[in-house]
C-alpha positions in Angstrom: 4.3 -21.3 15.3 1.9 -19.5 13.1 3.0 -17.9 10.0 1.6 -14.4 9.1 0.7 -14.1 5.4 2.8 -11.4 3.7 1.2 -8.0 2.6 -2.2 -6.8 3.5 -4.1 -6.5 6.7 -6.7 -9.1 6.1 -7.1 -7.8 2.7 -9.9 -5.5 3.7 -9.4 -2.7 1.5 -7.3 -0.9 4.0 -3.5 -1.2 3.6 -1.4 -1.8 6.6 0.8 1.1 6.2 0.4 4.6 8.1 -1.7 6.4 5.5 -4.5 3.7 5.4 -4.7 1.3 8.4 -4.7 4.1 10.8 -7.2 7.0 11.2 -8.7 9.0 8.4 -7.6 12.6 8.4 -10.7 14.0 9.9 -10.2 12.0 13.0 -8.4 13.1 16.0 -7.2 12.0 19.5 -5.6 8.7 20.5 -5.9 7.1 16.9 -3.6 9.9 15.5 -0.9 8.5 17.9 -0.4 5.8 15.2 -1.5 8.1 12.2 -0.8 11.6 12.5 -2.3 11.7 9.0 -2.1 13.8 7.2 -0.5 1.5 1.2 4.6 0.0 -22.9 2.6 -2.6 -24.2 1.7 -6.0 -22.6 3.5 -9.2 -24.0 0.9 -11.9 -23.2 3.4 -14.3 -24.4 5.6 -13.9 -21.4 3.9 -11.3 -18.8 1.1 -13.7 -18.0 2.6 -17.1 -18.0 1.3 -18.6 -14.9 4.9 -20.4 -13.9 6.1 -16.9 -13.4 3.9 -16.1 -10.6 4.4 -19.2 -8.3 5.8 -17.3 -5.3 3.9 -15.7 -2.5 3.7 -12.0 -2.8 2.6 -9.1 -0.6 -1.2 -8.6 -0.5 -2.2 -12.0 -1.4 -2.4 -15.5 0.1 -1.4 -18.9 -1.1 -5.0 -19.8 -1.6 -5.8 -16.5 -3.2 -2.7 -16.9 -5.6 -3.8 -20.4 -6.6 -7.3 -18.9 -7.7 -5.4 -16.2 -9.7 -3.3 -18.8 -11.3 -6.0 -20.9 -12.4 -7.5 -17.6 -13.8 -4.7 -16.9 -15.7 -5.5 -20.0 -18.0 -8.9 -21.0 -19.0 -10.3 -24.5 -18.7 -9.2 -25.5 -22.3 -5.7 -23.9 -21.4 -6.0 -20.8 -23.3 -4.2 -17.7 -21.7 -5.9 -14.8 -19.8 -5.2 -12.5 -22.7 -7.4 -14.6 -24.9 -9.9 -14.8 -22.2 -9.6 -10.9 -21.6 -10.1 -10.5 -25.5 -13.4 -12.3 -25.4 -14.4 -9.8 -22.8 -13.5 -6.9 -25.0 -15.3 -8.7 -27.9 -18.6 -8.9 -26.0 -18.1 -5.4 -25.0 -17.5 -4.4 -28.5 -20.7 -6.2 -29.7 -22.6 -4.2 -27.3 -21.2 -0.7 -28.3 -18.3 -1.0 -30.7 -17.5 2.7 -30.8 -17.6 3.3 -26.8 -16.9 0.5 -24.6 -17.3 1.4 -21.0 -14.2 2.3 -19.2 -14.3 0.5 -16.0 -12.9 1.3 -12.6 -12.3 -1.0 -9.8 -12.4 0.2 -6.1 -12.6 -1.5 -2.6 -15.4 0.5 -1.1 -15.8 1.5 2.4 -19.3 0.7 3.9 -22.1 -0.2 1.8 -21.1 -0.9 -1.9 -24.0 0.4 -3.4 -24.3 3.5 -1.6 -20.6 4.1 -2.3 -20.9 3.7 -6.1 -23.8 6.1 -6.0 -21.7 8.8 -4.4 -19.3 8.4 -7.0 -21.5 9.2 -10.0 -19.8 12.7 -10.3 -16.6 10.6 -11.1 -18.4 8.7 -14.0 -19.6 11.9 -15.3 -16.3 14.0 -15.0 -13.8 11.3 -16.0 -16.3 10.1 -18.8 -16.5 13.6 -20.3 -12.8 13.6 -20.7 -12.6 10.1 -22.0 -15.6 10.5 -24.3 -16.8 7.2 -23.3 -19.3 5.7 -20.4 -17.5 5.1 -17.1 -18.5 2.0 -14.9 -17.7 1.8 -11.0 -17.0 -1.8 -10.1 -17.2 -2.5 -6.3 -14.2 -4.9 -5.5 -14.4 -7.5 -2.5 -10.8 -7.2 -1.7 -7.5 -6.1 -3.5 -7.0 -9.6 -4.3 -10.2 -9.6 -6.4 -9.1 -6.2 -8.1 -5.6 -7.7 -9.0 -7.4 -10.6 -10.6 -9.7 -8.1 -12.4 -6.7 -6.2 -13.7 -4.8 -9.0 -15.0 -7.6 -10.3 -16.9 -8.3 -6.9 -18.2 -11.9 -6.8 -16.8 -11.0 -3.3 -15.3 -9.0 -0.3 -16.7 -8.3 1.6 -13.7 -8.0 0.7 -10.0 -7.4 2.2 -6.7 -5.0 0.2 -5.0 -2.9 -0.1 -2.1 0.8 0.4 -2.3 1.5 -3.3 -1.6 -1.3 -4.6 -3.8 0.0 -2.6 -6.7 3.6 -4.3 -6.2 1.7 -7.6 -6.3 -0.2 -6.7 -9.5 3.2 -5.4 -11.0 4.9 -8.7 -10.3 1.9 -11.2 -11.3 1.3 -9.5 -14.9 3.6 -6.4 -15.7 0.4 -5.1 -17.3 -0.1 -2.1 -14.9 1.5 1.1 -13.9 0.7 3.8 -11.4 -0.9 7.1 -12.8 -0.9 9.1 -9.8 -0.4 8.8 -5.9 -1.8 10.9 -2.9 0.0 13.7 -1.5 -0.2 13.9 2.6 -1.5 17.3 3.9 2.4 18.1 4.7 3.1 17.5 1.0 4.8 14.4 1.2 4.1 11.6 -1.2 5.7 8.8 0.9 6.9 7.9 4.2 9.9 5.7 5.7 10.0 2.7 7.9 12.8 3.3 10.6 14.1 1.8 13.7 14.3 4.2 16.9 16.6 3.7 20.0 17.5 5.7 23.1 20.3 8.2 22.5 21.9 6.6 25.5 21.7 3.1 24.7 25.0 2.7 22.7 22.7 1.2 20.0 24.0 2.7 16.8 23.7 0.1 14.0 21.5 -2.8 13.1 24.4 -4.9 14.0 24.0 -3.6 17.5 20.5 -5.0 18.0 21.4 -8.6 18.2 19.9 -10.3 21.3 17.8 -7.1 22.1 14.3 -6.4 22.9 12.0 -4.9 20.1 8.7 -3.2 20.1 6.8 -3.1 16.7 3.5 -1.6 15.9 1.7 -4.9 14.7 2.3 -7.9 12.5 0.2 -6.4 9.7 1.9 -3.1 9.6 4.2 -2.4 6.7 5.9 0.6 8.0 5.9 -0.6 11.5 7.1 -4.1 11.1 7.1 -5.8 7.6 9.9 -3.4 6.0 12.0 -3.7 8.7 11.9 -7.4 8.9 12.0 -8.0 5.0 15.2 -5.7 5.2 16.7 -8.0 7.8 16.1 -11.1 5.8 17.3 -9.5 2.4 20.7 -9.1 4.3 21.0 -12.5 5.4 19.8 -12.0 9.1 17.7 -14.8 10.5 15.1 -12.1 12.0 13.3 -15.0 14.0 16.1 -15.8 16.1 18.1 -12.3 16.1 16.4 -10.5 18.5 15.6 -11.4 22.1 12.1 -10.6 21.8 9.7 -8.8 19.4 6.6 -7.4 21.4 3.7 -6.1 19.3 2.7 -3.1 21.1 -0.3 -2.2 18.9 0.6 1.1 17.6 3.8 3.0 16.7 3.3 5.4 19.7 3.1 2.6 22.1 6.2 0.9 20.6 7.8 4.4 21.1 6.8 4.6 24.6 8.1 1.2 25.6 11.7 2.4 24.2 11.2 5.6 26.4 10.4 3.5 29.4 13.1 1.2 29.0 10.8 -2.0 28.3 12.4 -2.4 24.7 15.9 -1.7 23.2 14.6 -0.3 19.9 11.1 0.5 18.2 9.9 -0.4 14.6 7.8 2.6 13.6 7.3 4.8 10.6 7.9 8.7 9.8 7.7 11.0 7.2 11.2 12.0 7.9 10.2 15.4 6.5 10.3 18.8 8.2 11.7 19.5 11.6 13.5 16.9 13.4 13.2 18.6 16.6 9.4 18.2 16.2 9.5 14.7 15.4 9.3 15.5 11.7 5.8 16.1 10.0 4.0 12.8 10.2 4.0 9.7 12.3 4.2 8.5 15.8 7.1 10.4 16.7 5.4 13.9 15.7 2.5 13.1 17.7 4.3 11.9 21.1 6.9 15.1 20.5 3.6 17.3 19.8 2.1 15.8 23.2 5.3 16.4 25.0 5.7 12.7 25.7 8.8 12.2 23.8 12.0 14.5 23.3 13.7 13.7 20.1 17.0 14.9 21.8 16.8 11.4 23.7 16.2 9.6 20.5 18.2 8.2 17.6 17.0 6.7 14.3 19.6 4.2 13.6 18.0 2.9 10.1 15.5 3.9 7.6 14.0 2.4 4.5 13.9 3.7 1.2 10.7 5.9 0.5 7.6 4.3 0.5 5.0 5.8 -1.7 1.5 6.1 -0.6 -1.5 4.1 -2.4 -1.6 4.7 -6.3 -4.5 5.1 -8.8 -3.1 2.1 -11.4 -4.1 1.8 -15.2 -3.3 -0.6 -17.8 0.0 -0.1 -19.6 -1.8 -0.5 -22.8 -3.6 2.8 -22.2 -3.3 5.3 -25.1 -1.7 8.7 -24.4 -5.1 10.6 -24.4 -6.4 7.9 -21.9 -3.5 8.2 -19.7 -3.6 11.9 -20.0 -7.2 12.1 -19.2 -7.2 10.1 -15.9 -4.3 12.2 -14.7 -5.9 15.4 -15.6 -9.0 14.5 -13.8 -7.5 13.4 -10.7 -5.0 16.1 -10.4 -7.7 18.7 -10.4 -10.3 17.0 -8.2 -9.4 18.4 -5.0 -10.4 21.7 -6.3 -13.0 20.7 -8.8 -15.1 18.3 -6.6 -14.1 18.1 -3.1 -16.8 16.0 -2.0 -15.8 13.3 -4.7 -12.1 13.8 -3.7 -13.0 13.1 0.0 -14.7 9.8 -0.8 -11.7 8.7 -2.9 -9.0 10.2 -0.3 -10.0 10.1 3.4 -6.3 9.5 4.5 -3.9 11.9 3.0 -5.8 15.2 2.3 -3.0 16.6 0.1 -4.2 16.1 -3.4 -2.7 13.9 -6.1 0.6 13.8 -7.9 1.7 12.1 -10.8 3.5 8.6 -10.1 6.2 6.5 -11.6 7.0 2.7 -11.1 10.2 3.9 -9.5 8.3 5.5 -6.5 7.6 2.1 -5.4 10.9 0.4 -5.2 10.9 1.0 -1.3 7.8 -1.2 -1.0 9.0 -3.8 -3.6 11.1 -5.5 -1.2 8.1 -7.3 0.0 7.9 -9.0 -3.3 11.4 -9.7 -3.4 11.9 -11.3 -0.1 10.0 -14.2 1.3 8.8 -12.7 4.7 7.6 -15.6 7.0 8.1 -14.6 10.6 6.9 -17.2 13.3 4.7 -15.6 16.2 3.5 -16.8 19.4 0.6 -14.4 20.8 2.3 -11.0 21.0 6.0 -11.7 20.8 8.5 -13.8 18.9 
């Protein structure tokens, strides 16, 4: 049996949740079946102690955790806070008055081209901060977490699960804004769907049943459901007769419709008209194409809201820095649509102020050690 690592889909820069791993908002057709788009001051004496970050966390593998653990202490045993201070000192020696404000981002496509296209962000945010802004392309979310915990970047464009990982590792970062989908929602839910005529009404009725899920890497279509079962004391690996990976939420739902599975693990906005399959997600897509009728289905379980991928800053920001970042990003969809489209290709509804409480729904992936055996396409 192989064990999937918790968290991100190959740490590619795209989070395995519906707003990111699926189609960008300008795409259409079959891909939209899965997407219907629209992932305090730091106390260094405790928050960065390596022994506090020994458990596997979402968005990062064991080998990557080992690298971050080693980076949290220098060769001579100094803490990363001291190492980070050395970075700050070198910056201050270059430009004591205005050290650069550094932004980490996992680019799509060629990093150099992507960074060049973000020059308006450097100029616009730099004007508000009254200091130069640098864009640092990150090879992965793991690299960004590492850079943030070492204070080598000030701001990062994260996936939701990567943010939860960073928060658990250092307690030194906070979400500033989160994207809104074009239906106005800022989150989605993991759900479990059955046929109305199946007599399956609760998770307890699923024992020994066949499950169709989106994919092993899908947060809304697999991982949140499984983590919730583990949290509730259920041996998810043996509880079900079978779990098939359908490849998409739409295909998982069609398996339920056709009697090939008893329940589907998928996601939905759970906002808007129930009869229409709600505003976003594979239910909405299939109801829209006439392939499903909500009257024939039941949602027997739903997760807490899972907030969209946040823009994250250091908790040590001054009030002025925090306000400048939020002001710039909240106005961006109207002030500079091209830059906004570069930064948000998935949601399309602008940004909204974010709070740490918004990410409790995905926090379960950090609280539960989700290690699910897999053999081919089923368990």
